[in-house]
C-alpha positions as CSV (number, residue, x, y, z in Angstrom):
1,M,-0.1,-0.1,0.2
2,T,1.2,3.4,-0.7
3,S,2.1,5.9,1.8
4,Y,1.0,9.6,0.9
5,R,2.8,11.1,4.2
6,P,5.9,11.7,2.4
7,L,4.2,13.7,-0.2
8,L,1.8,15.7,2.1
9,L,5.0,16.9,4.3
10,V,6.5,18.3,0.9
11,A,3.4,20.4,0.4
12,L,3.4,21.5,3.7
13,L,6.9,22.6,3.8
14,T,6.9,23.8,0.7
15,V,3.8,26.5,2.0
16,V,5.4,27.4,4.7
17,G,8.8,28.4,2.6
18,W,10.8,25.2,3.1
19,T,12.2,24.0,-0.5
20,P,13.1,20.1,-0.9
21,P,16.4,19.6,-1.6
22,G,17.2,19.3,-5.4
23,F,14.2,21.4,-6.3
24,S,15.5,24.0,-8.7
25,Q,14.4,27.7,-8.2
26,D,12.1,27.9,-11.3
27,K,11.2,31.4,-10.3
28,P,12.9,34.7,-9.7
29,L,12.3,35.6,-5.7
30,A,12.7,39.6,-5.3
31,F,13.3,41.2,-1.8
32,A,11.7,44.6,-1.5
33,G,11.7,47.1,1.0
34,A,14.9,46.2,3.0
35,R,17.8,48.8,3.7
36,I,20.7,47.1,1.7
37,I,24.4,46.8,2.1
38,P,25.7,45.6,-1.3
39,I,29.1,46.5,0.1
40,A,30.2,47.3,-3.3
41,G,28.5,50.6,-3.4
42,E,26.7,52.4,-0.4
43,E,23.9,51.7,1.3
44,I,20.7,51.9,-0.1
45,P,17.7,52.6,2.1
46,N,14.4,51.4,0.2
47,G,16.0,48.7,-2.4
48,V,15.4,45.7,-4.2
49,L,17.1,42.5,-4.8
50,V,16.1,39.9,-6.8
51,V,17.8,36.7,-7.5
52,H,17.2,33.3,-9.6
53,Q,18.4,30.1,-10.4
54,G,20.9,30.9,-7.8
55,K,22.1,34.2,-8.9
56,I,21.7,37.7,-8.5
57,R,19.9,39.3,-11.1
58,A,19.5,42.8,-9.5
59,V,20.2,45.3,-6.9
60,G,19.5,48.6,-5.9
61,P,16.9,51.2,-5.4
62,A,13.3,50.3,-5.4
63,S,12.6,53.2,-7.7
64,S,15.2,51.9,-10.4
65,V,14.9,48.0,-10.2
66,R,12.4,46.6,-12.2
67,I,10.9,43.5,-10.3
68,P,9.8,40.4,-13.2
69,A,6.4,39.7,-13.7
70,D,6.5,36.3,-12.6
71,A,8.7,36.8,-9.5
72,R,7.9,35.9,-6.2
73,R,7.8,38.9,-3.8
74,I,8.7,38.8,-0.2
75,D,7.9,41.9,2.1
76,A,11.8,42.6,3.5
77,S,10.8,46.0,5.2
78,G,12.3,47.0,8.1
79,K,15.1,44.2,7.4
80,V,18.8,44.7,6.5
81,I,20.0,42.7,3.4
82,M,23.5,42.2,2.9
83,P,26.2,39.5,1.6
84,G,26.5,36.5,3.3
85,L,29.5,36.0,5.4
86,V,32.8,34.8,4.6
87,D,35.1,32.8,7.3
88,S,38.7,33.0,6.1
89,H,39.9,30.5,9.1
90,S,37.8,27.8,10.8
91,H,37.8,24.6,11.8
92,I,33.9,23.4,11.5
93,G,33.1,19.8,10.4
94,G,35.0,18.1,13.2
95,I,38.2,17.9,11.1
96,D,41.4,16.2,11.9
97,G,44.5,17.0,9.7
98,A,48.2,16.0,9.9
99,D,49.4,13.4,12.7
100,Q,52.8,13.3,14.9
101,S,54.9,11.7,12.2
102,A,56.1,14.7,10.7
103,P,56.4,18.8,10.9
104,I,55.4,19.4,7.5
105,Q,53.0,17.1,5.5
106,P,51.5,18.8,2.4
107,D,49.8,16.2,1.2
108,V,47.0,15.7,3.9
109,R,43.9,17.0,2.5
110,I,41.1,18.2,5.1
111,L,38.8,17.2,2.4
112,D,39.2,13.0,3.6
113,S,38.4,14.3,7.2
114,I,35.2,16.6,7.6
115,N,31.7,15.3,9.0
116,V,29.0,17.7,7.0
117,R,26.7,16.6,9.5
118,D,28.8,18.4,12.0
119,A,26.6,20.7,13.8
120,R,28.7,23.7,13.7
121,I,27.9,23.6,10.5
122,Q,24.5,24.7,11.0
123,K,25.5,26.8,13.3
124,A,27.7,28.8,11.1
125,Q,24.5,29.1,9.4
126,A,23.1,30.2,11.9
127,G,25.7,33.7,12.3
128,G,25.1,34.4,8.6
129,I,28.2,32.6,7.2
130,T,27.7,31.5,4.0
131,T,31.3,30.7,2.8
132,V,34.0,29.3,4.5
133,N,37.4,28.1,4.5
134,V,38.6,24.8,6.4
135,M,41.6,24.4,8.0
136,P,43.5,21.6,10.0
137,G,45.3,22.8,13.1
138,S,48.4,25.0,13.8
139,G,50.2,22.2,15.7
140,H,52.6,21.7,12.5
141,L,55.1,23.9,10.4
142,L,52.8,22.8,7.7
143,S,49.5,20.7,8.4
144,G,47.9,20.2,5.0
145,Q,45.3,21.3,2.4
146,T,42.6,23.3,3.3
147,L,39.2,23.4,2.0
148,Y,36.9,26.4,0.6
149,L,33.4,25.3,0.9
150,K,29.7,27.0,0.2
151,L,27.6,25.8,3.4
152,R,24.8,24.3,1.2
153,D,22.6,21.9,3.3
154,G,24.2,18.6,2.1
155,T,24.5,15.3,3.4
156,T,28.0,14.5,1.7
157,I,31.5,16.7,1.5
158,D,30.5,16.7,-2.6
159,D,27.7,19.0,-1.6
160,L,29.1,21.3,0.0
161,L,32.8,22.0,-2.5
162,I,33.4,24.9,-4.5
163,H,35.3,24.0,-7.5
164,N,38.0,26.1,-9.4
165,P,37.5,27.5,-13.0
166,D,39.7,24.0,-14.1
167,G,37.3,21.8,-12.0
168,S,39.8,21.5,-9.4
169,I,38.7,21.6,-5.5
170,A,39.1,25.0,-4.1
171,G,40.9,25.3,-0.7
172,G,44.5,26.3,0.1
173,M,47.9,25.4,2.3
174,K,47.8,25.7,6.2
175,M,51.0,26.9,7.6
176,A,52.1,27.8,11.3
177,N,55.1,28.9,13.3
178,G,56.0,30.4,16.7
179,T,54.7,28.0,19.7
180,N,52.6,25.8,18.0
181,S,55.1,24.0,16.1
182,R,57.6,23.5,17.9
183,K,57.8,20.7,19.9
184,K,60.5,17.2,20.4
185,P,61.6,15.7,17.4
186,P,61.2,15.2,14.5
187,F,59.4,18.9,14.9
188,P,61.9,21.5,15.7
189,G,62.4,22.9,18.9
190,T,63.4,26.5,18.3
191,R,62.0,29.5,15.7
192,A,65.6,29.1,13.9
193,K,65.1,25.7,12.9
194,S,61.6,26.1,11.9
195,A,62.2,28.7,9.1
196,A,65.4,26.3,7.9
197,L,63.0,22.9,7.7
198,V,60.1,25.0,6.2
199,R,63.5,26.2,3.8
200,E,64.3,23.3,3.2
201,E,61.2,21.7,2.1
202,F,60.9,25.0,-0.6
203,I,63.9,23.7,-2.0
204,K,62.9,20.0,-2.2
205,A,59.8,21.1,-4.5
206,L,62.2,23.5,-7.0
207,E,64.6,20.4,-7.4
208,Y,61.4,18.2,-7.8
209,K,60.0,20.3,-10.5
210,R,63.6,21.2,-12.2
211,K,63.5,16.9,-12.3
212,L,60.0,16.7,-14.0
213,E,61.3,19.7,-16.6
214,R,64.3,17.9,-17.7
215,A,62.4,14.7,-18.0
216,G,59.8,16.4,-20.6
217,D,57.8,14.1,-21.8
218,D,59.2,11.2,-21.8
219,P,57.8,9.0,-18.6
220,D,60.8,6.9,-17.8
221,K,62.8,10.2,-17.1
222,K,60.2,11.2,-14.5
223,P,61.0,10.9,-11.2
224,P,58.9,8.9,-8.8
225,R,55.3,10.7,-8.4
226,D,55.5,12.6,-4.8
227,L,51.9,13.3,-3.5
228,K,53.9,16.0,-0.9
229,M,56.0,18.0,-3.6
230,E,52.9,18.1,-5.9
231,A,51.0,20.0,-3.3
232,L,54.0,21.9,-2.7
233,L,54.5,23.0,-6.4
234,E,51.0,24.1,-6.3
235,V,51.7,26.7,-3.6
236,L,54.9,27.6,-5.4
237,D,53.3,28.3,-8.8
238,G,50.4,30.3,-6.8
239,K,47.5,27.8,-7.6
240,R,46.8,27.3,-3.8
241,I,47.6,30.1,-1.0
242,V,49.0,29.7,2.0
243,H,47.3,30.2,5.0
244,H,50.1,31.0,7.7
245,H,49.0,30.8,11.3
246,T,51.5,33.6,13.0
247,H,51.3,35.4,16.1
248,R,54.3,37.5,17.3
249,H,56.0,40.5,15.4
250,D,59.1,38.5,14.8
251,D,57.3,35.2,13.4
252,I,55.4,37.2,11.2
253,L,58.5,38.9,9.5
254,T,60.2,35.6,8.9
255,V,56.8,34.5,7.2
256,L,57.6,38.0,4.8
257,R,60.7,36.8,4.9
258,L,60.1,33.6,3.5
259,Q,57.3,34.5,1.2
260,K,59.4,37.0,-0.7
261,E,62.0,34.2,-0.8
262,F,60.1,31.5,-2.6
263,G,57.4,33.9,-4.2
264,F,54.4,32.1,-3.0
265,R,50.9,34.0,-2.2
266,V,50.2,33.8,1.7
267,V,47.6,35.1,3.9
268,L,48.4,35.9,7.3
269,H,46.2,34.6,10.1
270,H,45.9,36.3,13.7
271,V,48.6,38.2,13.4
272,S,48.3,39.7,17.2
273,D,51.2,41.8,16.7
274,A,50.0,43.3,13.7
275,W,49.9,46.6,15.2
276,M,53.4,46.7,15.5
277,V,54.8,45.5,11.7
278,A,51.2,46.6,9.5
279,D,53.4,48.9,7.5
280,Q,55.7,45.9,7.0
281,I,52.4,44.1,6.4
282,A,51.2,46.5,3.6
283,K,54.8,46.9,2.2
284,A,54.7,42.9,1.2
285,G,51.2,43.2,-0.4
286,V,49.6,40.5,1.6
287,G,46.3,40.1,3.3
288,S,45.7,39.7,7.0
289,S,43.2,37.6,8.6
290,I,43.0,38.6,12.1
291,I,40.9,37.5,15.3
292,V,39.8,39.8,17.7
293,L,38.0,37.8,20.5
294,D,40.7,35.2,21.2
295,S,40.2,32.2,23.4
296,P,40.3,33.3,27.2
297,G,43.9,33.0,28.6
298,G,44.9,32.3,24.8
299,K,48.6,31.8,24.6
300,L,52.1,33.5,25.9
301,E,53.0,35.1,22.1
302,A,49.4,36.6,22.0
303,K,50.0,38.2,25.0
304,D,50.2,41.5,23.3
305,I,46.8,41.4,20.9
306,R,45.1,44.6,20.3
307,W,41.5,45.3,19.4
308,E,43.1,47.9,17.2
309,N,44.4,45.1,15.0
310,G,42.1,46.1,12.0
311,A,42.1,50.2,12.5
312,A,46.1,49.8,12.4
313,L,46.3,47.1,9.2
314,E,43.5,49.9,7.5
315,K,45.8,52.8,8.2
316,A,48.6,51.5,6.9
317,G,46.8,50.3,3.8
318,A,46.9,46.6,4.1
319,L,43.7,43.9,3.3
320,V,42.4,43.0,6.1
321,G,39.5,40.6,7.1
322,F,38.1,38.9,10.2
323,H,38.1,34.9,11.1
324,T,36.1,33.0,13.8
325,D,38.8,29.9,14.2
326,D,35.5,28.4,15.3
327,G,35.6,27.4,18.0
328,I,38.1,29.4,19.6
329,T,35.3,32.1,18.7
330,D,31.6,30.9,17.9
331,S,30.6,31.4,13.9
332,R,27.4,32.5,15.7
333,L,29.0,35.7,16.8
334,F,31.1,36.6,13.8
335,L,29.0,40.2,13.2
336,R,30.8,41.2,17.2
337,S,34.3,41.0,15.4
338,A,33.6,43.7,13.4
339,A,31.6,45.4,15.7
340,F,34.2,45.4,18.1
341,A,37.2,46.6,15.4
342,V,34.6,49.8,14.8
343,R,34.5,50.4,18.2
344,A,38.5,50.4,18.4
345,G,39.0,52.6,15.8
346,M,38.2,50.3,12.3
347,S,36.0,52.1,9.7
348,R,32.5,51.0,9.3
349,K,33.3,50.6,5.9
350,A,36.5,48.8,6.0
351,A,34.9,46.4,8.9
352,L,32.2,45.4,6.7
353,E,34.3,44.4,3.7
354,G,36.5,42.4,6.5
355,L,33.4,40.2,7.2
356,T,32.8,39.7,3.1
357,I,34.6,40.8,0.4
358,A,38.2,41.0,1.9
359,N,38.0,37.6,3.0
360,A,36.4,36.4,-0.5
361,K,39.6,38.0,-1.7
362,M,41.7,36.0,0.5
363,L,40.1,33.0,-1.1
364,D,40.6,33.6,-4.6
365,L,36.8,33.8,-4.4
366,E,36.2,37.7,-5.1
367,E,34.4,37.1,-8.8
368,R,32.0,35.1,-6.8
369,V,31.3,36.2,-3.3
370,G,31.5,39.0,-1.4
371,T,29.1,41.5,-2.7
372,L,25.5,42.2,-3.6
373,E,26.1,42.4,-7.9
374,P,24.2,41.2,-10.6
375,G,25.8,38.0,-11.5
376,K,27.3,37.4,-8.6
377,D,26.4,33.9,-6.4
378,A,23.0,34.7,-4.3
379,D,24.6,34.3,-0.9
380,F,22.7,36.6,1.1
381,I,21.3,37.3,4.9
382,L,18.5,39.2,5.9
383,L,19.0,40.7,9.8
384,S,17.0,42.5,12.1
385,G,18.6,45.3,12.4
386,D,22.2,47.1,11.9
387,P,25.1,44.5,11.3
388,L,27.3,46.1,14.1
389,S,24.6,46.3,16.8
390,V,24.4,43.9,19.8
391,Y,21.0,43.6,19.4
392,T,20.7,42.7,15.9
393,H,19.9,38.6,14.8
394,V,20.4,36.7,11.7
395,L,17.0,36.1,10.5
396,E,17.7,34.3,7.1
397,T,20.7,32.7,5.5
398,W,20.7,32.0,1.5
399,V,23.5,30.2,-0.3
400,E,22.7,30.1,-4.1
401,G,19.3,31.2,-3.7
402,K,18.4,29.0,-1.3
403,K,16.8,29.0,2.5
404,V,19.5,27.4,4.5
405,F,18.3,29.2,8.0
406,D,15.3,30.8,9.2
407,R,15.3,31.9,12.8
408,S,11.4,31.7,12.8
409,D,11.8,27.5,12.0
410,P,12.1,25.7,15.8
411,K,15.0,23.8,14.7
412,D,17.1,26.3,13.3
413,H,16.4,28.5,15.9
414,L,17.8,26.1,18.3
415,Y,20.9,25.9,16.5
416,A,20.8,29.8,16.8
417,V,20.2,30.3,20.3
418,G,22.2,27.0,21.8
419,G,20.2,24.9,24.4
420,Y,19.6,20.7,24.5
421,G,19.7,19.1,20.7
422,A,22.2,22.3,19.1
423,S,25.1,20.2,19.2
424,H,23.9,16.8,18.4
425,D,24.9,16.6,14.7
426,Q,22.2,13.5,14.1
427,G,19.4,15.3,16.2
428,S,17.3,17.8,13.7
429,R,18.2,14.5,11.0
430,I,16.5,11.4,13.0
431,V,13.2,14.2,13.4
432,M,12.9,14.6,10.0
433,E,13.3,10.5,9.7
434,E,10.2,10.1,12.2
435,C,8.4,12.6,9.7
436,W,8.7,10.1,6.7
437,R,8.0,7.2,8.3
């Protein structure tokens, strides 16, 4: 006997705005009456955002945007719309990276250890985060390949992947220096030895490249395939950005020294002492992904961290963005990083860019995300008020034109505010499965 309960459930949820996974967005959506912060231009007091088939089709003042006749209109009066937030450094997904067998492990892929049912992914959606750089830890000089994800609703890692134009999976390379990577052998015991090991490994990669070039198309002359060297060559060829954990001013300068020597692209992460060397960072032309709220107590090398880091980097002319390092800072509180930075002297414009387009640039994703512009991915959030207000809530989060978080939904509300079940990665799935029985 056929059961019609699944069909009835789909019909009911569709009426209240839920779209089953895989259903296409067949009609345009027009959000009207909101205050829109496009990041790419001036704020729009009474704006319209039109999205269709995962892309932004139009954005602008209500007086100038033509809403398609077949569009579904959504009244967003009294709300604020801005681009989905981009987190340039996170550890959501219950990830594991390199092990203790060696200090440099470029062949390790965080792709192979992400749990897409981790509740922290839903919590990140609740915080308005739509794009994230998931990284292995910083207990190694090089702990592996990072992964850039869209926080779509999915059941496998493939559902969240971002692909480069050539079809490869988008991601960077995680490196670190300072206290974290100093341990007993085979790890280095000093800062100088840490830099020496990194330099030695990059020289090996260059030698591997020369062997490949000399071999040409002759397979008998090619060296044995080396996954570690292949990954490092992607770094040296500029295909993979180095995301470098570094805190102390001298450690920051060591990274810049290595970057200049080998020519790899780099984003500095944490940079607790950025205010001491902001001019040198700006001169090097590298971006900084900073954390404003570090863990209580932190570590000795982060003792001089200042809320003024953002302002100092902005004044020096450096690209600066924010990150959560979740779970150091909860993803649901990401907006507060910009608010604290403004309180400490950073401009509102730069702070909002630090949550969006600046981080998109650090991930090579600025053509797709970070601003509300026609042709870009329809990643955006609806807020109850100004993004820098402590009273503001993320009401809805949309990824590529699909709603992935709705604060009015009891299940999503639980992820937003905590409480029993908010950290159980299988909990909501079990509830949904019960509905289908």
